[in-house]
C-alpha positions as CSV (number, residue, x, y, z in Angstrom):
1,M,-10.0,87.5,-4.1
2,S,-11.2,84.0,-4.8
3,V,-10.4,81.1,-2.6
4,K,-9.9,77.6,-4.0
5,L,-10.8,74.7,-1.7
6,R,-8.9,71.4,-2.1
7,L,-10.3,68.4,-0.3
8,R,-7.6,66.1,1.1
9,P,-8.4,62.7,2.6
10,T,-7.8,62.4,6.3
11,A,-5.2,60.0,7.4
12,G,-7.8,57.4,8.4
13,I,-9.6,57.5,5.1
14,A,-6.3,57.3,3.2
15,V,-5.4,54.2,5.2
16,F,-8.8,52.6,4.5
17,L,-8.5,53.3,0.7
18,L,-5.0,51.8,0.6
19,S,-6.2,48.7,2.4
20,L,-9.2,48.0,0.0
21,P,-7.3,45.5,-2.2
22,A,-6.3,43.5,0.9
23,I,-9.7,43.2,2.4
24,L,-11.7,42.5,-0.8
25,P,-12.1,38.8,-1.5
26,A,-9.7,37.5,-4.2
27,A,-11.4,36.0,-7.3
28,A,-11.1,32.3,-7.3
29,E,-8.7,31.0,-9.9
30,A,-9.9,28.4,-12.4
31,D,-7.9,25.2,-12.6
32,E,-7.3,22.7,-15.4
33,I,-7.9,19.3,-14.0
34,T,-6.6,16.2,-15.9
35,V,-8.6,13.1,-15.1
36,F,-7.3,9.7,-16.2
37,A,-10.3,7.4,-16.3
38,A,-11.3,3.9,-17.5
39,A,-12.8,3.8,-21.0
40,S,-16.1,2.4,-19.6
41,L,-16.8,5.7,-18.0
42,T,-16.9,7.6,-21.3
43,N,-20.5,8.6,-21.4
44,A,-21.0,9.3,-17.7
45,L,-17.9,11.4,-17.4
46,A,-18.8,13.5,-20.5
47,E,-22.0,14.5,-18.7
48,I,-20.2,15.1,-15.4
49,E,-17.5,17.1,-17.0
50,E,-20.0,19.5,-18.6
51,S,-22.0,20.1,-15.4
52,F,-18.9,20.4,-13.2
53,E,-17.3,23.0,-15.5
54,A,-20.6,25.0,-15.7
55,E,-20.8,25.1,-11.9
56,T,-17.2,25.8,-11.0
57,D,-15.5,27.4,-14.1
58,H,-12.7,24.8,-13.8
59,D,-11.6,23.1,-16.9
60,V,-11.6,19.3,-16.9
61,V,-9.6,17.3,-19.4
62,V,-10.5,13.6,-19.4
63,S,-8.1,11.0,-20.8
64,L,-9.9,7.7,-21.4
65,A,-8.2,4.3,-22.0
66,G,-7.9,0.9,-20.4
67,S,-7.0,1.1,-16.7
68,S,-3.8,-0.8,-17.2
69,A,-2.5,1.6,-19.8
70,L,-3.5,4.6,-17.7
71,A,-1.8,3.2,-14.6
72,R,1.4,2.6,-16.5
73,Q,1.4,6.1,-17.9
74,I,0.9,7.5,-14.4
75,Q,3.8,5.3,-13.2
76,E,6.0,6.8,-16.0
77,G,5.2,10.3,-14.9
78,A,2.2,11.4,-17.0
79,P,0.9,14.7,-15.7
80,A,-2.5,13.5,-14.4
81,D,-4.3,14.9,-11.4
82,I,-7.0,12.2,-10.7
83,F,-7.2,8.5,-11.5
84,I,-10.4,6.5,-11.8
85,S,-9.7,2.8,-12.3
86,A,-12.0,0.0,-13.3
87,S,-10.2,-2.3,-10.9
88,P,-8.7,-2.0,-7.4
89,E,-5.6,-3.9,-8.7
90,W,-4.4,-1.1,-11.0
91,M,-5.1,1.5,-8.3
92,D,-3.1,-0.7,-5.9
93,A,-0.2,-0.6,-8.4
94,V,-0.2,3.2,-8.5
95,E,-0.5,3.4,-4.7
96,E,2.4,1.0,-4.2
97,D,4.6,3.4,-6.1
98,D,3.6,6.2,-3.6
99,L,1.8,8.2,-6.3
100,L,-1.5,8.8,-4.5
101,E,-2.3,11.8,-2.2
102,A,-2.8,10.4,1.3
103,D,-6.3,9.6,2.4
104,T,-8.0,10.5,-0.9
105,R,-8.7,7.0,-2.3
106,F,-12.3,5.7,-2.1
107,D,-14.4,3.2,-3.9
108,L,-16.9,5.0,-6.2
109,L,-18.8,2.5,-8.4
110,E,-19.8,-1.1,-9.0
111,N,-20.5,-2.7,-12.4
112,S,-21.3,-6.1,-14.0
113,I,-20.3,-7.9,-17.1
114,V,-22.6,-9.1,-19.9
115,L,-22.6,-11.1,-23.1
116,I,-23.6,-8.9,-26.0
117,A,-24.6,-9.8,-29.6
118,S,-24.4,-7.8,-32.7
119,G,-27.7,-6.2,-33.8
120,T,-31.0,-5.7,-31.9
121,D,-32.8,-9.0,-32.2
122,A,-30.5,-11.6,-30.8
123,A,-32.1,-14.2,-28.6
124,P,-31.3,-14.3,-24.8
125,V,-29.2,-17.1,-23.3
126,E,-28.6,-18.3,-19.8
127,I,-24.9,-18.1,-19.0
128,T,-24.1,-21.4,-17.2
129,P,-21.4,-24.0,-17.5
130,D,-23.7,-25.8,-19.9
131,I,-23.9,-23.0,-22.5
132,D,-22.6,-23.9,-26.0
133,L,-20.6,-20.8,-26.5
134,P,-18.6,-22.1,-29.5
135,G,-21.9,-23.1,-31.2
136,L,-23.2,-19.6,-30.4
137,L,-20.2,-18.0,-32.1
138,D,-20.6,-20.3,-35.1
139,G,-17.0,-19.7,-36.3
140,G,-17.0,-16.0,-35.4
141,K,-15.0,-14.1,-32.8
142,L,-15.7,-13.3,-29.2
143,A,-14.7,-9.6,-28.7
144,M,-13.1,-8.9,-25.3
145,A,-10.8,-6.3,-23.9
146,L,-7.2,-7.4,-23.3
147,V,-7.7,-10.5,-21.1
148,D,-4.5,-10.2,-19.1
149,A,-4.4,-6.5,-18.6
150,V,-7.6,-4.5,-19.1
151,P,-10.1,-5.0,-16.2
152,A,-13.1,-5.8,-18.4
153,G,-11.1,-8.5,-20.1
154,V,-9.6,-9.8,-16.9
155,Y,-13.1,-10.1,-15.3
156,G,-14.5,-11.7,-18.5
157,K,-11.7,-14.3,-18.6
158,A,-12.1,-15.1,-14.9
159,S,-15.8,-15.7,-15.4
160,L,-15.2,-17.9,-18.4
161,E,-12.6,-19.9,-16.5
162,S,-14.9,-20.2,-13.5
163,L,-17.7,-21.6,-15.7
164,G,-15.3,-24.0,-17.4
165,L,-15.8,-22.2,-20.8
166,W,-12.4,-20.5,-21.4
167,E,-10.6,-23.4,-23.1
168,D,-13.6,-23.8,-25.5
169,V,-13.4,-20.3,-26.8
170,E,-9.8,-19.1,-26.1
171,D,-8.8,-19.4,-29.8
172,Q,-11.8,-17.4,-30.9
173,V,-11.3,-14.4,-28.7
174,A,-10.6,-11.1,-30.5
175,Q,-8.8,-8.9,-28.0
176,A,-9.1,-5.1,-28.1
177,D,-7.1,-2.4,-26.3
178,N,-10.0,-1.4,-24.1
179,V,-13.6,-2.4,-23.5
180,R,-15.1,0.4,-25.7
181,A,-13.0,-1.0,-28.6
182,A,-14.4,-4.5,-27.9
183,L,-17.9,-3.0,-27.9
184,Q,-17.3,-1.5,-31.3
185,L,-16.2,-4.8,-32.8
186,V,-19.6,-6.2,-31.9
187,A,-21.6,-3.0,-32.9
188,T,-20.1,-3.0,-36.3
189,G,-20.6,-6.8,-36.8
190,E,-16.9,-7.6,-37.0
191,A,-17.6,-10.0,-34.0
192,P,-21.0,-11.6,-33.5
193,Y,-20.6,-11.6,-29.7
194,G,-18.6,-9.9,-27.0
195,I,-18.1,-9.5,-23.3
196,V,-18.3,-6.0,-22.0
197,Y,-19.6,-4.1,-18.9
198,A,-23.3,-3.7,-18.6
199,T,-22.8,0.1,-18.7
200,D,-21.1,-0.2,-22.1
201,A,-24.0,-2.0,-23.6
202,V,-26.3,0.9,-22.5
203,A,-24.2,3.3,-24.5
204,E,-24.5,1.4,-27.8
205,D,-27.8,1.0,-29.8
206,D,-26.4,-1.6,-32.2
207,V,-25.9,-4.4,-29.7
208,T,-28.2,-6.6,-27.6
209,V,-27.5,-7.9,-24.1
210,V,-28.2,-11.6,-24.3
211,G,-27.0,-12.6,-20.8
212,T,-25.4,-11.5,-17.6
213,F,-22.5,-13.4,-16.1
214,P,-23.0,-14.7,-12.6
215,T,-21.6,-12.3,-10.0
216,D,-19.9,-15.2,-8.2
217,S,-18.0,-16.2,-11.3
218,H,-15.6,-13.2,-11.2
219,P,-14.1,-10.8,-8.6
220,P,-16.3,-7.9,-7.5
221,I,-16.1,-5.1,-10.2
222,V,-15.3,-2.0,-8.2
223,Y,-14.1,1.4,-9.5
224,P,-11.7,3.2,-7.0
225,V,-10.8,6.9,-7.5
226,A,-8.0,8.9,-5.9
227,D,-6.1,12.2,-6.2
228,L,-2.6,11.8,-7.5
229,N,0.2,13.5,-5.7
230,T,1.7,15.2,-8.8
231,R,0.5,18.6,-7.6
232,D,-2.0,20.2,-5.2
233,I,-4.7,22.4,-6.6
234,P,-8.2,23.3,-5.2
235,G,-9.9,22.0,-8.3
236,E,-8.8,18.4,-7.6
237,T,-10.6,18.4,-4.2
238,E,-13.7,20.0,-5.7
239,F,-13.9,17.4,-8.5
240,L,-13.5,14.5,-6.0
241,E,-16.3,16.0,-3.9
242,Y,-18.4,16.5,-7.0
243,L,-18.1,12.8,-7.9
244,R,-19.8,12.0,-4.5
245,G,-22.6,14.5,-5.1
246,P,-26.1,14.1,-6.5
247,E,-25.4,15.4,-10.1
248,A,-22.6,12.8,-10.6
249,K,-24.7,10.1,-8.9
250,A,-27.5,10.7,-11.4
251,A,-25.1,10.6,-14.4
252,F,-23.5,7.3,-13.2
253,E,-26.8,5.7,-12.5
254,G,-28.2,6.8,-15.8
255,Q,-25.4,4.7,-17.5
256,G,-26.2,1.7,-15.3
257,F,-23.5,2.0,-12.7
258,V,-24.2,1.3,-9.0
259,V,-22.9,4.2,-6.9
260,I,-21.3,3.0,-3.7
261,P,-22.6,4.9,-0.6
262,Q,-19.9,7.0,0.9
């Protein structure tokens, strides 16, 4: 007579096997993070987005525009997770509406504004109250971002007013929706000169920086960043920390930004 042996797990082994799913680490879930950012950050954020996604498997969706337009969209309920503004004032407006996650706001970057000319062989000029800006334009337009809304335009107008030049060129200003659009007006030759951030000029081969506006002629150009309180996902915190890290620092500095020590 043959005997068949059947192995049965002991009670202890059975309990262990049943508990395996509970004790094994759960796979981290990838988040989709929507970042609203000033248009002047276009090139740096493209590099940061690629490296962050490669390191974390999170998906970053960057929406670029003038800070004023982005702030208004956030105030109207746009589903953004993180806001990087080119001016403290527009971040203040969002914060005053209680739309920021507490204790997540910090100043990330500094920038400067420059006078650019179309082409690659324009002569340098010294930007002082004595500059003949209308003569330099010679009937052409001065491209700027919206001077009463977009930070680059606001800073540019403030500097021209401080130097006593605004009234001389006000009628010749061609206003664009954001600073990158103003940059393109000069790059394509539609405007002979323009006022943009120094970092924008770095990103365009078809313009020449002919002068830098004195830092004391306009408010400090600071880029604050914050987590919006629309939702709470791990990817938001990871991205904010990444912006403080060495990879992001290298990307920002490569585009001419000054990274503010944290």
